[in-house]
C-alpha positions as CSV (number, residue, x, y, z in Angstrom):
1,M,280.3,204.5,24.6
2,R,276.7,204.0,23.6
3,N,273.3,205.9,25.5
4,P,273.7,204.0,28.7
5,Y,269.6,204.0,28.1
6,D,270.3,201.8,25.2
7,V,272.9,199.8,27.0
8,L,270.1,198.8,29.6
9,G,267.8,198.8,27.4
10,V,265.4,201.2,29.3
11,P,263.1,204.4,28.1
12,K,264.8,207.7,29.2
13,G,261.4,208.4,31.7
14,A,262.3,205.0,33.6
15,S,261.8,204.7,36.9
16,E,264.7,203.9,39.2
17,A,263.1,200.1,40.1
18,D,262.8,199.6,36.2
19,I,266.9,200.7,35.4
20,K,267.9,198.7,38.7
21,K,266.1,195.9,37.5
22,A,267.7,195.9,34.0
23,Y,271.1,196.8,35.1
24,R,270.7,193.4,37.2
25,K,269.8,191.2,34.7
26,L,272.4,191.9,32.5
27,A,275.1,191.9,34.7
28,K,274.1,188.3,35.9
29,A,274.0,187.7,32.3
30,Y,277.1,188.7,31.4
31,H,279.2,188.3,34.8
32,P,282.9,186.6,34.1
33,D,282.0,184.3,36.4
34,R,279.4,182.3,34.0
35,N,281.1,183.3,30.8
36,A,285.0,182.6,31.5
37,G,287.0,183.1,28.4
38,D,283.8,185.5,26.8
39,A,285.9,188.7,25.4
40,K,282.4,189.6,24.2
41,A,280.5,189.2,27.4
42,K,283.0,190.5,29.4
43,D,282.8,194.1,27.2
44,R,278.9,193.7,27.6
45,F,279.4,193.4,31.3
46,A,281.4,196.3,31.5
47,E,279.6,198.8,29.3
48,A,276.2,197.8,31.7
49,N,278.2,198.6,34.7
50,S,279.3,202.1,33.3
51,A,275.8,202.3,32.3
52,Y,274.7,201.7,35.6
53,E,277.3,204.1,37.3
54,I,274.9,206.6,35.3
55,L,271.8,206.1,35.2
56,G,271.8,204.3,38.8
57,D,273.0,207.9,40.4
58,A,270.2,210.3,40.3
59,G,272.6,213.2,40.1
60,K,274.7,211.7,37.3
61,R,271.5,210.8,35.3
62,G,270.4,214.4,35.6
63,Q,273.7,215.7,34.3
64,F,273.5,213.3,31.2
65,D,269.8,214.0,30.4
66,R,270.8,217.8,30.5
67,G,273.9,217.0,28.4
68,E,276.4,218.0,31.1
69,I,278.3,214.9,30.5
70,D,278.7,212.4,28.4
71,A,277.9,208.3,28.4
72,E,281.0,207.8,30.0
73,G,280.4,210.2,32.7
74,K,283.3,213.1,31.4
75,P,282.0,216.6,31.2
76,R,280.8,217.9,27.6
77,A,282.6,220.5,25.8
78,T,280.4,223.9,25.7
79,G,280.9,227.3,24.6
80,F,281.3,226.9,21.2
81,E,279.0,229.5,20.2
82,G,280.4,232.0,21.6
83,F,283.1,231.8,19.2
84,G,281.1,233.9,16.4
85,G,283.5,236.1,15.1
86,F,285.3,234.4,12.5
87,G,282.4,235.4,9.9
88,G,278.9,233.9,8.9
89,G,279.4,230.2,8.9
90,R,276.6,228.1,8.1
91,P,273.8,226.9,10.9
92,G,275.1,224.0,12.4
93,G,278.6,224.6,12.1
94,F,280.9,226.0,14.7
95,G,280.0,229.4,14.3
96,G,282.0,231.1,12.0
97,F,284.9,228.5,12.1
98,E,283.7,227.1,8.5
99,N,284.6,230.0,6.7
100,A,287.5,231.0,8.6
101,A,288.6,226.8,7.6
102,R,287.6,227.2,3.8
103,G,290.6,229.0,2.7
104,R,293.2,226.9,3.8
105,G,291.0,224.2,2.8
106,A,290.2,224.9,-0.3
107,G,293.9,225.9,-0.9
108,G,294.0,229.7,-1.1
109,P,297.3,231.8,0.3
110,G,296.9,232.3,3.3
111,G,294.6,230.6,5.1
112,M,294.0,229.7,8.7
113,G,291.5,227.3,9.0
114,D,294.2,224.6,10.0
115,D,295.7,226.4,11.9
116,I,293.1,227.6,14.1
117,F,291.8,224.1,14.8
118,S,295.1,222.8,15.7
119,H,295.5,226.0,17.9
120,L,292.5,225.4,19.9
121,F,292.4,221.5,20.0
122,G,295.9,220.4,19.0
123,E,297.1,218.4,16.3
124,A,293.9,215.5,15.9
125,F,292.6,218.7,14.1
126,R,295.0,219.1,11.5
127,A,294.2,218.2,8.2
128,G,290.7,217.2,9.2
129,G,291.5,215.1,11.6
130,A,293.4,212.6,9.3
131,G,297.0,213.3,10.6
132,P,298.6,211.2,13.1
133,G,298.4,212.5,16.9
134,P,300.2,211.7,20.0
135,R,299.1,208.3,21.2
136,E,298.3,207.6,24.8
137,A,300.0,204.6,26.2
138,P,298.2,201.4,27.1
139,K,295.9,200.8,30.1
140,G,296.9,198.2,32.6
141,E,294.4,194.8,32.9
142,D,291.3,195.3,35.2
143,V,291.4,192.6,37.7
144,A,288.2,191.3,39.5
145,A,287.0,190.7,43.0
146,E,284.6,189.6,45.0
147,L,283.2,191.2,48.7
148,N,280.6,189.7,50.7
149,V,278.8,191.8,52.9
150,T,276.0,191.2,55.6
151,L,273.0,193.4,55.5
152,E,274.0,195.1,58.7
153,Q,277.7,196.2,57.2
154,V,275.5,197.5,54.4
155,A,273.0,199.4,56.6
156,S,276.1,200.8,58.8
157,E,278.0,202.2,55.7
158,E,281.1,200.6,57.0
159,K,284.3,200.4,55.8
160,L,285.7,197.0,55.2
161,R,289.1,195.7,54.1
162,L,289.6,193.7,51.1
163,S,292.6,192.2,49.5
164,L,292.6,192.2,45.5
165,P,294.3,190.0,43.6
166,N,296.8,191.7,42.6
167,G,297.7,191.8,45.9
168,R,296.9,195.2,47.1
169,D,295.0,196.1,50.3
170,V,292.0,198.5,50.3
171,D,289.8,199.9,52.1
172,V,286.1,200.0,50.5
173,V,283.0,201.5,51.8
174,V,279.6,199.9,51.0
175,P,278.1,202.4,49.0
176,R,274.7,203.2,49.5
177,G,271.7,201.9,47.6
178,V,274.0,198.7,46.7
179,V,272.2,195.7,45.5
180,D,273.3,192.1,45.4
181,G,275.8,191.3,42.3
182,Q,276.0,195.3,41.4
183,V,279.7,195.6,40.3
184,I,281.6,198.7,41.5
185,R,284.8,199.7,39.6
186,L,287.6,201.0,41.6
187,R,289.3,203.4,39.1
188,G,293.2,202.6,39.1
189,L,293.5,200.2,41.0
190,G,293.9,197.2,38.8
191,S,297.1,196.1,37.4
192,P,300.0,198.6,36.5
193,A,301.3,199.1,32.7
194,G,304.5,200.6,32.4
195,R,303.9,204.1,31.1
196,G,300.4,203.8,31.0
197,A,297.7,204.5,33.5
198,P,297.2,201.1,35.6
199,G,293.7,198.9,35.1
200,D,290.7,199.5,37.6
201,A,289.4,196.8,39.9
202,L,286.0,195.6,39.1
203,L,284.4,194.8,42.6
204,T,281.2,192.4,42.6
205,I,279.2,192.8,45.9
206,R,277.5,189.7,47.1
207,I,275.2,190.6,50.5
208,L,275.1,187.6,52.4
209,P,271.5,185.8,53.2
210,H,270.4,186.7,56.6
211,P,268.5,184.4,58.9
212,R,265.7,187.3,59.6
213,F,265.6,189.8,57.0
214,T,264.8,189.6,53.5
215,P,266.0,192.4,51.0
216,D,263.6,193.9,48.6
217,G,265.4,196.8,47.3
218,A,266.1,199.2,50.1
219,D,263.5,197.7,51.9
220,L,263.3,195.1,54.1
221,R,260.7,192.6,55.2
222,V,260.7,190.2,58.1
223,S,258.3,187.8,59.9
224,V,257.1,188.8,63.5
225,E,255.7,186.5,65.8
226,V,252.5,187.7,68.2
227,P,251.0,185.7,71.2
228,L,247.4,185.2,70.5
229,E,246.5,187.2,73.4
230,D,248.3,190.4,71.2
231,A,246.6,189.7,68.4
232,V,243.0,189.4,70.1
233,L,243.7,192.6,72.8
234,G,246.0,194.5,70.3
235,G,248.7,196.7,72.1
236,P,252.6,196.7,71.6
237,I,254.7,194.3,70.0
238,R,258.8,194.1,69.8
239,V,259.8,194.1,66.0
240,P,263.6,193.2,65.0
241,T,265.4,195.9,63.0
242,L,269.1,195.8,61.7
243,T,270.1,198.5,64.4
244,G,267.7,196.4,67.3
245,A,264.2,196.0,68.3
246,V,261.7,198.9,68.5
247,E,258.2,198.7,69.8
248,M,255.2,199.1,67.6
249,R,251.4,198.8,68.0
250,I,249.5,196.5,66.9
251,P,245.1,196.8,66.5
252,A,242.9,194.8,68.5
253,M,242.0,191.3,66.5
254,T,245.2,191.3,64.3
255,S,245.2,188.3,61.9
256,S,248.2,186.2,60.7
257,G,249.6,187.5,57.3
258,R,248.9,191.3,58.0
259,T,252.1,193.4,57.1
260,F,252.9,196.6,59.0
261,R,255.1,199.2,57.7
262,L,258.3,201.1,59.8
263,K,259.1,204.0,57.7
264,G,262.8,204.5,57.8
265,K,264.0,201.3,59.2
266,G,265.2,199.6,55.8
267,L,268.8,200.0,54.0
268,P,270.2,203.6,52.9
269,K,269.6,204.8,49.4
270,K,271.8,206.9,47.3
271,D,270.0,209.9,48.2
272,G,270.7,209.6,51.7
273,T,267.4,208.3,52.2
274,R,266.5,204.9,53.9
275,G,264.1,202.4,52.6
276,D,261.2,201.1,55.1
277,L,261.0,197.6,57.0
278,F,257.7,195.3,56.4
279,A,256.7,193.7,59.6
280,T,254.4,190.6,58.9
281,T,252.9,189.1,61.8
282,A,252.7,185.5,62.7
283,I,250.4,184.3,65.4
284,A,252.0,182.5,67.7
285,L,249.6,179.6,70.0
286,P,250.7,178.7,73.4
287,A,253.4,176.2,73.4
288,T,251.6,174.0,76.4
289,E,247.9,173.5,76.1
290,D,245.5,176.2,77.7
291,T,242.3,174.6,79.0
292,A,240.5,178.0,78.9
293,L,241.7,178.4,75.4
294,T,240.5,175.0,74.4
295,D,237.1,175.1,76.1
296,Y,236.8,178.2,74.2
297,A,237.7,176.8,70.6
298,K,235.1,174.5,71.5
299,A,232.4,176.6,72.3
300,R,233.3,178.4,69.0
301,R,232.7,175.6,67.2
302,A,229.8,174.2,68.8
303,A,228.2,177.7,68.3
304,R,228.9,177.6,64.3
305,V,227.9,173.9,63.5
306,G,224.7,174.6,65.5
């Protein structure tokens, strides 16, 4: 697989938000639902998902940046520099492997280069890697499925029961930091393949619209009605959250459209922390006519005009 930064089209120093934005753009463009029968789009979709599995996870991204895992998330082989006792190989080679391999590679008697490589790395390295080696049995087909979740389920990291197209029922935990349209790979839950490994299940997460809250990454936004007297005098108001209403104090003379932040009342992030809730005030006038308020407004208007 290509470098995940190249796949998503972001620089190595890209922020978490930029990586998420780039992934969502690619996932939307190449999603199988929009590209039925397009094999290239399917490959690009799977490639973008694999890249986001690494770069969207702070721990895996750090491992990749340090060279500890490759573009597929597999550990990189290390420690070859310790095999330097076979002679003075040229810089850039496998220590002394070059001189050890030169004997048989040049036709010299008693050379052991091919044998060393074959012993350490298997038959694929015999004769320069050109010889036939054992072939893996073909992997089973991947299956695609969708999971609709509510914001409450995302917030609580709820375990949900899902029926896959191949008839398998699985329990899925809504992962932290999930975004709408994200694809999660459930390894080994796809179609079987005889002697080969089974395919994977590609699960697209769909976050359902909420009547009150609007997600913004891990943050949430909500509009809160504030009675006129509380807006003028200030004091405590009740603000809804996904886990129940909480009390928040607003200052006197709070205008409509002012936004307040409630820290940690948003959605869970991958690192275990939570986003914030941004509450925007909407001043609510009395439902019926208030004589005192009407007289006050008339007096204010007359003073302004005069």
